[in-house]
Phi, psi and omega in degrees: 000139183284162179278169177234136169297130178285146181296161185300133179077003176080020180287166182284146177297147175293134185220157178296159184291112182282000175273003177290161180303135179105341178238338184295334183296329185295331189279349184234016179224139174285126184291148180261151175300145173078002180277129179272163177073018171290145181291169181038046175065017180296335178301327175288322181286323188264044173293148177299121184264007191294326184276342186299315178302320180289325179294316180294327183296335180294339179237032178048049176239163180244159181256133175226153176245156183222162169274161179252127179272116172250132177273072181215130172218154179297131179082356181294157174267165179301157183313298177215136180297125181091003178273106188296320187303320182298315182288332176292318176298315183298324186268327191264332183256317189260358180292137013263009187292144178270171176300320176297328179286322180296317182297313178296323179294315175301316172302321181289318181292326178299315175306319179296315185291318179298319181298314181295320177297313178297317180294332184252012178060035184257145179299145176236122181255115190270089175289302187304323185285341187244349176274132181293144175280077190231116185297341179287345183264356183231139179273337175205199180297337190239310193271144185270154165282178181300314175300326182292318179296321178297313184298313179300315178304321175297317181299313178303312183301315178305334184262341175275338178300315177296329175294320179288321177299323179294323179295314181294324177296322182282347185086358177292333173235150001283153176264157177301146181283125179288159177279106196292316184298309178292325178301315182295320179297318183292320183292324174296328182278311189234356186055029173279165183281143183287143174267143180283171176297327179293322184292323182293322184290320179295321182292324176296323179289328168301316181294321183289328181281000000 
């Protein structure tokens, strides 16, 4: 895809009024999981999460949800004048939605994710709420630069630590280490959950007795 010259001064490209019939509905409704055809690639973000906890439980892992940081605000200037990737994302993926629309759509999708996490007792990692709105941390409206990726990892870690401490205090972690070779073979055959080394030893003891 070819690059786009940014408007003078880095202002947003002129776009049709997204409040017109056919698009206004997106601005006032919370998107649902698993729905196709959502604007600005929200269908990728809002994939149906219902199978993930059970899938991860098979390998003794847990599922968590997070917010997504978009570097968009109503009235903002381009990330950096002359940075082609910013103009490319705005024109090729988000057109005809304006920055204000993207900001609202992301907020609506985040409210759905928060609601799902609270309803199902899942951890929620608030990336968007704790990442600085700083163009030096982003290569475009979505993807981070190297410093941005490092800071995002730190933001996530700070919210994972209390979750880990809670699991350790309750005795839920650490879990016995599974026998990986046999575990992988069983998963391939039946998608059943791996048994830990301790479970295998207990079963062997019962058979011997």
